[in-house]
N, C-alpha and C positions, 0 to 999 in steps of 0.2 A: 504492499500499500505507498504510495507518495505522500510525504511529510511535509508539510507546510512550513517554508521559512518566513517569518513574521518582522525579522529584521529590518524592514525596510518603513514599517508602523511607528509615528510619529505624533504623539498625541500633545493636544494642545486645549488647553480650559480658558481660550478668551471671549468666546463668543457662547460656548456651551459644556455642557460638563465632561469629565472624562469618560464615560460611560456612553452616553453618545456620539462622540468623538469617534472611540473604538469603533463601536458600532457602525456606524456608517461608512467607518475605513474599511470592514472587513465584507461588509454587504455590496462598496462597491467591487470590490475584488473578484468577488464571489460573479456579479453580474457582468461583470467585463469580460468574465472568461478565464483572466490571472489565476484565480486559483479552482481546478479540477473537480470534477462529480467527485467524490468517494477521498478526495485527498483527507490527509489527517491531521488535525491543528495539533499545535502545544497544549500542553497539560496548562489548566488556569494555574497551575503554582509558576510554570517554567514562567510564559509568559507576564503573568504578575513580575515576576523580579526581573526579567527583560526589561520590562516599560517603567518598572519601577512606582507600580501602582497598588492599591489594595488588593489583595485575592480576588474578595466578596466581588469588586468595581469588573473584575473580569468573568466572575459566576453567572454576574447579573447579565452584562451582557452575551454573556452565551446562550444563556438561558432565554433570553429573548430572543435573538436569530432561531432557536429553535422551536418556538413557539411559533413566527412567522414561517418559519419552512426553509431556511437558510440552511441549518443543521440538524444535524442527528446527534442524539446523545446515545449511546450502550454501555453497559454494564461491562467494568473492566477495561474497555476500549476508547473512551476518551470518545471527543467530539470530532464530526467530519463533516466536509460538504454535503447537501445533501445531493440523492443522483436526478430528484425532481426539483426544479425548483418552484414557487408560485407562480401561476396562471397569470396574474395581472402583472409580473416585471418581465414576462417572456417576449411582450413586445422590444422593450429598452433594451434588453440584453440582444439580443439578436441586432436589433441595429447598431451597438456597440461593435460590433464582432465583424461589422461589413467592412470588409477594407478597401480602402479607393485604386482603382487601378493607375499603373505606374507607367509614366510617358518611355514609349520606346522610341531612343533617339539612336539607333544603330544607322551609320553610316550605310548606304546603297554602295556596295560592292559590285550591281550589275557591270552591263557592257559600259564600255569604254569609261568607264570608271577610274582617275587617274592615279596611278600610285599600288594597285593593288596588284599581288604575284598573282599567277594562275593557280589557282586554289583547289584545281581538279588534277592536275601533276604532280602535288605534291605527296611524296613516297609514305603516306600516313599511316602504312601497316608496319614500315620497318623503324619510323619514326618513335611508332607505340612501343614498337620491343625494347625500345632503349630508355625509353619512359618505365617500363617494368623492371626492367636490369635494374633502376638504381630506387625506386617507388617504397623498396622494404628495406632500405640502407638504413641503421637508426642513427649512424653515425653524421648523417645528412639532418637530419630531423633537427638539431638546437641552432644556437646561431652561428655562423659563416662568416670565412673570413669578407670584412667590408670591402675588398679592391677586387674581389670574385674567385671564386675555386681556382687553385695554379693549377689543373688539370686541364682546365679551358682556357687559363691565361698561357697556358702554356701549347695547347693546339693551335689558338689564335696566331701565339705567336708565331709557330713553323704555317701555319698558311699565309701570314701578310706576308712573312720575307719571301716566300717562293712566289705567290701570284702578284704581288703588290709592289716587292719591291721595297715594303718597309722593315727599317734601319731601327732596332729597339732590343732591349730586354723583356723576357713576361712579367719583369715587376716596374714595367713602365705600362703596361697596358691595366685599363680598369674598367671592368666588367660594367655594364649600364642596363637601364632598363627602358632601350631602344636609344634610338641617336637622340632624339627631340630632351632628354634627359642629358645624353650628353654632353650637347649643346648648353644649356643650361651648367651644366658641373663651369663648363671650359669659361663660359662667361662670366659667371659669379667667382671664381678662383684668379681671373685676369683680372677684376676689378679690384679686388684683396692685395694685387700687388701695390697697389699705389699710382700709378702714375694717371694721367689725366686725357681725358680727348675722348674724340668718336670712338666709334666702332662703325666701321662699314661696313652694311651689309647689300649685295646686289639688288637691282631694281631693271625688271619685275623679278621676283624670288620669292624665298620658301616664305611663306605666310609663318610658320611656326616659331621663325626667329626672331621673328618682329613682335609676335606676343612676347617671348622669353624678355627681350630688352625693355619692352613699356611694363611688365608685369614685375620687373627689378630697379624700374625708373633708371636706365640706361640711357646716358645719350649717344645717339647713333645717326648717321647720313647714309646717302644712297651711290651707289657709282652703278651705271646704268651697261645694260647688256640689250643689245640690239641684234637684231635677225642678222642685216648687213657688215657689221663691224665687229659682233662679237664683246666681251668685256672691256671697259675703258678704261684702260690700262692707268691714262694719264689723270684720273681722276682719283687714283688709288697715290699712284707716286709723286704727284704734286702737296700733298697735304704728310704732315706729322702726325699718324691717325694712332689711338689707340691698339687700332687693329683691324680686320679686317676677315669677314665670314665669305669662304668662296665655297660653288661649287666648281671645282675643275673639269673634271674628267664629263660630266654631261647636266650644262647649268640648265636647274631646274626654276622654269620653264621652257624658257628659247631653245635649248639643247645644242646650245653652243660648249665648245670645250675650248681651253684656255692649254694654248700648244708647249714646248718646251724652252724657247729664248723666254716667252713670256713670264713663263713662270721661273727660270732664274734671278730675271728683272725685279720678281713680287720678293724672293727669296732675299736678293740683294736688300732692298729696299726696307724690307723687317727688320735685316743683321744693324744696318745703317742705323736706326731711327727705334731700335731697338721697339718694334711693334710686334703685334701679335697677328699670327695666321692661323685662321679654325679651318683647316681643309676636311671637310664632307666629300667621301670619295663615293658620292650617290652615283649609281648604276654603273660603278666601274666594271662591274662584273662580264655588263652586257654592251660589248661594241662588235657592229658587223661590217662596217665601212674600212674601220681601221684598225690597228694594233692597238688594246689600251697603251697611254703614256706611262710613266712609272711615276709612281705617288709623287706630290711636292714634299712629304715630308721625306721620303729616301733620297732624291736629289738634294735638299737640303742639311744631310746626314753627312751625304757623301764629300762637300766641302765643308762642314764643321761650323752649319751656322741651324742646326736644328733648334736650338735653346729657346726659341720663340715660336714652335710649331707645334701644333693642338693637330692629331690626324681622328678624325671619328669616322664609325658604318656601322650598321643596321644589317640584320639577317633579316630583317622584315620583307623587302623585295627581292633576295636569295631564295628565302624559302616559304614562311607564310607571315604576315602580318600580325595575328593574334601573339606571336611568337615572343613580342615586346623585348629581343634580347638584343642589347647596342655594345659598341663598346667605345673607347678613347684610348691612343697612344702619348703618354704625355713628356715632356723632360722629367730627367731625375729629381728637377729640385721643385717642380710643380705637386708630385704623386700628393706628397703630403698635404698641401692645399687642397690638392681636387677632392681628397677622399673627406677632410672637414665637411666640404660643399654637399656629398654624397649622405654622410653620416647625419646631417640636419634635413636632407630633405627626404630621404627615404629608408636607408639602413642598409642592409646587405639582401644582396638578388636572389632566386630561389632558388633555391640548393640545386634540388632534382631536376630541374629545367637545367641547369650550367653542367651538370656532371653529362645527360643525356647528349648534350649538343658537343660537348668533346670528343664523346666516343662517337657519331656523328663526323664530326670532322677527321677523327683520326684514324677511321677504316676507310675513308676514302669516298663515303657515300654523299658527302655534301661537293666535293669535286665533279665525281659523277652527275650530278643534280645539276650542277650549274653548267657543265657542258649540256644536259640536255637541253635545258631550259634555254640554254643560248642557239640553241638550231630552232626551237619552237621560236621562241621571240623573234628570234628575224623572219621565218615564214608569214609570222602575223603583221612585221613591220612591213615586208615587201606585199603582202596582200594588201593591206591597210591603203598603201602607196597607192597602188595601182589600182584600187578604188576609187579612190578620191580622186586620180586622175581622170577617169572613165566618168563619171560625174559630173565632178564638175570643170576639166576642161583646166582654162590657164582660170578659173572665178579665181580657184582657191591656191593658195600657195604654198606649200610643204617648206616651212623655214629649221626647223631642226635637224638635227643628222641622224643617221643611222645606230641609234643606240638606245639603250634603257628602254622603259615602257608604255611611253607615252611616244603621242607628234603631236608637234606644236603647227598651226595652219593661219593664216592672216588670208585677207580679204580687205579689197577695195569698196569704197560704196557705202550703204544707209540702211544696209544688216544690222540691228541690234543684236551684239552678240548674248546679251541679258536673257534678252527676250527666245533668242534661238534656241538657248540652253533652256529654259524654262518651257519652251515647249515638246523640246524635246525629251525632257524628265517624264512629261505625260505618256511619252510612248515606250515609255521604259530604255532611253539612252540617255546616256549623264554625260552630256559635255559642260569642261566647266570653263568660262568666259576669263577670258586676261584680266582684265578686271581686280578677280580677285586677287592675282598675286602682285598687286600695284598698290602700295603705299600713301601713296600719295593721286592727287587726282589729277591727271595731265591729260591734257586734249589731244589726242591723236585722228589722223585720217583715215584710218585700217581698223576692219576689226579680228578678233586674232579667239579661239579656243584651242584649250587642249584635250587630245582624246588619249585615254589610255587603253592600250590592247593587251594588257597583261593579263585580266582574266576574261577574255573574251575569246570565244572558241573560232575558231578559225571558219567555222559552218556557219556562223554568226553575220560575221562582219560586210560580205556581199550587200544582204538584203535592209540591213542596219543603216550603211550609209549610202545606198538609193532611197533609205526613209528621210533620211536626214537632210540629202539635197530636195524630197519633196519640202520639208519643213522650210528650206532654206530661200529658193525658189519661189514658195508662196508668198513669203516674208518678203520677197524684192520686189515682186508684183505689186504687192499693198501699197509698198512706199511710190513705186513709179507712179498707178493712179491714185 
């Protein structure tokens, strides 16, 4: 039989007697369902001692509750909650127990949603075996290393040095809850170093970075990225900023990359001005039209200029979005400041996921999955750009490079990108307007949207682009008339 804990009862005699106060508190807990039918109450002696009232007060209260049908008293068994409550209170009790429905705000991961990996092709059964391998390990149930499991940091070290030419020691790697937390940790740790100035971010760019800067009240400026010229390097090198956040492998959302000579100029700028570079190696695994360029962190380390470099990556696009595991590679002198920030934000990272991921990497499963997905994404990219050409001709221009999980298009004319996006969503097609990535209101003479093809099936792409073209030309026709 369940026993009731009455430690949350607190009596007051400000407006009523102690007996009435105790009666109402017990009655309300029974009616609200907090005290279940049949559950046994503390003895009158125990409750009186706990509440520091006379035993007679508790006895009289219990007896009144029995008389009104809320409690039952059994010889040698004490008092318990009645199995059937008084009829005239059943309606009140039912109303109290009705829960309000929560609002489901899960983002749409459907057709052309940007930044979503192909969830259907992830080897989920293999992954579950890795999870089950570590689910029963008692050593993983307690508090863990704030920096991340050593096994995962060592596995990430081997992966990054071989695939991205990152130069580091496993003790320079910090495991995070995705790239966004890594960005937040890096920005806060950099600010704690004491240097003043603006932190520069790409425009248009990754909106989550701006959210972090706004949340922590950091001053920032923007660096223009255009389809024609890519990153405007002079807007960085021409000022002594606190630092700059870059997505050099595949700029999000414009889809350009920073070439090696430009990377070297940026590294020299950071070294000369003691400014920071946060390199978010977004989409570096998926390059179709050219070989991936070496990481900026690796180039900086080669010349001895990596003291101002933070390298950030995530498994969300490589594996699946809900994994929420990222990592950052920081200079040795920044490890402790970054860990202090992480400790304040979230503490350690779920250990069983880390252990499974370490095995997934060391067994070669990650590399095999990346190779498979690179082929799949290239097929989707080729088909998507072909369908855009077939349906739009020269009306739409693909401005992004062959890489990553998204295509960015532009058009001249009066079709409103936000209206196009809104109507398309009503037809189950998710396209994101370029204005979403713009932190400032700037007039421009073209429309632009981003189409993510990661989670789009090859079979669905042709019909969907055809439907999107119908929506676009209908809006264009309305504008002309």
